[in-house]
N, C-alpha and C positions, 0 to 999 in steps of 0.2 A: 401553134399558129402555122398557117401555110406560108410557104416561101414565096418570094416575089417572082411572078412570072410575067413576061411581056412578049410582045412581038416587035423585035428590034426594027427601028427605022420607020415605024408607023407615025406619021406626023399629025394626022387628025385634022381638025378644023384649022385653016390658016389663021394666023394671029390677026390679020387685018379684018377678018370676018368673025372674030371671036364674039359670041353672043354675050359673054360676061362684060365686055367693054361698053355695052349699051346700058348696063345697070347703073342706078343712081349711087351705088356704093363706091364707084370708082371714078378717078380723075381721068380726064382726056389725055391722050398722048399724041405726039406727032407721028406721021407716017414713017419717018426715018427711024424713030425710036422703036416702033412696032416691027419694022423690018429687021432691025438689029436683034430684037428678041426672037423673031422667027428664025434668024440665022443661028442663034444659040441653041434653039430647041432641037433635040435629036430623036425624040421618041414621044409617043402618046400611049400610056399604059392603062390598061383596065385591070382592076383587082376586085376580088370578091370580099364581102364583109368578113372581118376577122383576120384578113391577111396582114402581115407585117409590111409596112411601107419602109420603115427603117427599124432594124433590130437593135436592142441595146448592145453596145460595144462593137457595132458594125464598123468596119474600116472603109475608108474611101466612099462614104455615102454621097449620093448625088443630091442636087437641089431640085425641088419640084414646085409647081403651082397646082393646087387642087382645082381641077376643071369642073368636076361634079362630084356630089356625094359628101359625106361627113367623115371625119377622122378625129383621133385624139392623140395627144402627146402624154406620155406617162413615165414614171420611174417606179421600179419595184425593189422591195427589200429582199434580203436573202431568204426570209421565211415565206415569201409569196405575197405579202401584203403589197398593195399597189396604190399609188397616188396619181390620179389623173390631173395633169397640170393645166391643160386647156383643150378646148374643142376647136376643130378646124372646119371651116365651111368653104364653099367655092370661092376661088380668088385668093385664098390665103396661101402664103409661102409655107412650104413644108420642108423642114430639114436644114434650115439655114445654119444653125449652130453645128449640126452634125457634118455638114459639107465643108465647114471651115476647120474642123478639128481632125486629128488623126483617127479618132474613133468616137462613135456616138456615145454621149453621156445619158441618153434616154432612148425610149422606143416610141414609134409612131404606128398606130394600128388603124386600119380602115374600119370605121364604125358601121358604114353601109357599103354597098358596092360603090367603087370610086373610079374616076378617070383622072390621070395625072399627066401634066406636061413636064417633060424631063429636060433638065439643063445640067450637063456634066460639070462636075466641080472644077475640072481643069480649065473651063471656059469662064468661070466667074471673074477671074482676074481681068479678062477682056473688058468687063464693065468699067472697072476702075481706070483702065488705060485709055479706052476709047469713048466711053459714055459716062462721064462723071455724074451727070444728072441722074441716070439710072442707078449708078452705084450709090448715090445718096439715098435714093428711094428704097433700095434694097436694105440699107442700114436703117432707114426709117421704119420699114416693115419689121425688122428684127426688134427695134425698140418698142413698136406697137405690141408685138407678141409678149415681150417682157412686161409691158404695162398691164396686159390682160391677166398675166399670172399674178402680178401685184394686186390687182383687184380681187382675184379669187383668194389670195392669201389673206387679204384684209377681211373678206367675207368670212373665211374660216375662223379667223382669230377674233373677230369683233361682233359678228351677227349671230343671233340665235338660229335654231334649225329652220324655222318658218321663213325667216328673212333670207337665209342662205339659198334655200330652194327657190323662193320667189324671185330673188335677184338673178339667179341663173336662168330660170325660165323666161323672165322678162328680157334679159340681155340677149338670149338666143332668138327670141321672137323679133327683137329689133334688128338683129343681124340678118335674119332670114328675110325680113320685110324689105330691107335695102337691096336684097338680091332677087326680089320678085318671087319669093317662094311662099309668100303668104296670100291666101285667097279667102275672102269672107272671114277674116280674123283667125284663120286656122292654118297650120303648117304641119308637115311631117315631123314627128318628134321621135327619133329612133333610140333615144337613151333608155336603158333599163334602169330600174331602181338601184341595182348594184353599181352601175356606172355613176349614177347620181351620188351614191354614198361614197364611192372612191374619189369623186371630184371634190366633195364638200366636207370630208373628214367626219362623216356620221356613220353609225352602225346601220346595217340594212334594216333592222327592226325600227329604229328611230326614223329612218328615211321613209319607210312605208307608212308609219303612223302620221308623220308630218305631211306627206303627200296627200293622204286622204283628208286631213284636216283642211288643207288649202283648197282642195277640190270642193269640199262641202261648204267652205266659206265663200265660194263663188269666184275665186281667182281664175279658174280655168275649168274646162271639161276636156276629156280625152276619150276618143273612140276610134277604133280601127287604125291605131298608130298615128292619128292626127290630133294635135292639141289646139284647142280654141281658147285664146286669151279673152276672158270676159271682162275682168275689172282690174287692170293693172294699177289703179289708184285706190285699191282696197284699203291701204294705209298710207300715211304721209311718206313713210320710208320707201314703200314700193313705188309710189308716184315719183319720188325723186330719181329712182333708177330708170323708170320708163321715160321720163322727160329729159334725160341727158342728151345733149346734142351729139350727133355723129357726122363728122365731116367726111366727104369723099376721100378715099385713100388710093395710093398707087396700085397698079396691077402689072405684075411682071409676067 
C-alpha cells in the first residue's frame, strides 16, 4: 500500500459552503456549529485508490470526514486473509476508533481516489468541552458505524450467498442515492468481486457464480463500472432491505 501523502494546511471547501451539507442524507446544522467544525479542521487531503488512510497498528491516528470517494475498513489475519468490516461513503466519519485509542486496531484503505477533511485527535476533546451537541453526534456516528458492522455480521451469519450480495448491493445503492450519486437508477460501483468476497465471508469462486446468478435474475446490470439496480424487490427479503427507512444523519 502507498503511504499517506498530503499538502499540509490545505483547507479546501469552506465548511459553510460544503456541498455535502445540501444532501438529503444529512441533518441541518447551525452556523455556529459549522464554524466550530471549520476551526477544528486543519487539512484537506487527496489520496489515490489503494492508499492507506489509517494503517493497522498506526499510533496517534487522526480523525477524518470522507469528503469524496469510497473507502473501506478492514482487519487482516497473520496469514494475509482479510475481512472487510464496512464500506465508507462521502460524509462518513473515518477513524473514530483509531483516533481515540493509542494504536489503530484495524486498517482503512481508499477504495477509489478520495478527499478527506482532517481533524487532529488532540482537538477532539474540544468537542466534549465546548460543543456537547457535536460530541453527542460524534458518538452517535460511532454507534451508527457499529450498527452497520452488526448488519453485515448478521448477513454473513444468517443469509445465503445470494441474499448477502443482494443486501450489500441494495444497501450501497440506498446510501449512494441519499448522497445524490445515483442517476437513472445507476451509480459508480467500484467494488471488485474479491472485495465483495472479503466483506461477505465468501470464496471468490462462490462470489463470482452468485454475482452472475443475480445479474441474470434481473436484480441489476453492470457496465463500465456503473451498476444499475433493476429490481430490488426481486424477492420479499430483498424488498425488505430496500424499503428500510433511512433518517438523515449528522455531518461533522
